[in-house]
C-alpha positions in Angstrom: 22.7 -12.5 20.8 19.3 -10.6 20.0 16.4 -11.8 22.3 13.0 -10.5 21.6 11.5 -8.6 25.0 7.9 -9.0 23.9 6.2 -12.0 22.5 5.5 -12.4 18.7 2.3 -10.7 17.8 1.4 -9.2 21.1 2.2 -5.5 20.3 0.0 -4.2 17.2 0.7 -1.3 14.7 -2.6 0.8 14.0 -5.3 -0.4 11.9 -4.2 -0.1 8.2 -7.0 1.4 6.2 -6.3 1.4 2.1 -9.2 2.6 -0.2 -8.4 2.0 -3.9 -10.3 3.4 -7.0 -10.6 2.6 -10.6 -12.9 4.1 -13.4 -12.8 2.9 -17.2 -14.5 3.5 -19.9 -15.0 1.7 -23.4 -15.3 3.4 -26.8 -15.6 1.6 -30.3 -14.3 3.0 -33.4 -15.5 0.9 -36.2 -13.7 -2.9 -35.3 -11.5 -1.2 -32.8 -12.3 -1.3 -29.1 -10.4 1.2 -26.5 -10.9 1.1 -23.1 -8.9 3.7 -21.2 -8.6 3.5 -17.3 -6.9 5.0 -13.9 -6.4 3.5 -10.9 -5.7 5.1 -7.6 -4.3 3.1 -4.9 -4.1 4.5 -1.4 -6.7 7.3 -2.3 -6.3 8.7 1.0 -2.8 8.7 1.5 -2.6 6.8 4.7 1.1 6.4 6.0 0.7 3.7 9.0 3.4 1.8 9.8 3.3 -2.0 9.5 6.2 -3.4 11.4 8.6 -2.0 14.0 12.0 -3.1 15.3 11.8 -5.2 18.5 15.0 -6.7 19.1 17.3 -4.4 21.1 15.4 -2.8 24.1 16.9 0.9 25.0 18.6 1.3 21.7 17.9 4.1 19.5 16.3 1.8 17.0 14.0 0.2 19.5 10.2 0.8 18.4 11.3 2.3 15.4 9.1 1.7 12.3 10.5 -0.7 9.8 8.0 -1.1 7.2 5.5 2.2 6.3 2.5 1.8 4.0 3.2 3.4 0.4 1.8 6.5 -0.4 -0.5 7.8 -3.3 -0.2 5.8 -6.3 -1.6 6.4 -9.9 -1.4 4.2 -12.7 -2.9 5.3 -16.1 -3.3 2.5 -18.8 -5.5 1.6 -22.0 -6.8 -1.8 -23.2 -7.2 -2.1 -27.0 -8.8 -5.0 -28.9 -9.5 -5.5 -32.4 
């Protein structure tokens, strides 16, 4: 039987700061309108953890991070309308 030794929501992880940027520019070609864009998620590449294992005190996995904020992600796209 696994029993949590600490009450829920009593041990907090580090504060998570995630900064996202987005840039786009519209271009018009006769009846065609193209808006290329770029998005950068988690721009400062924070890798803080969000959850830890708390069920087995004394085990090697106790306190090990289970959820880590994903690293820098870049998305490139375009909106096209006519």
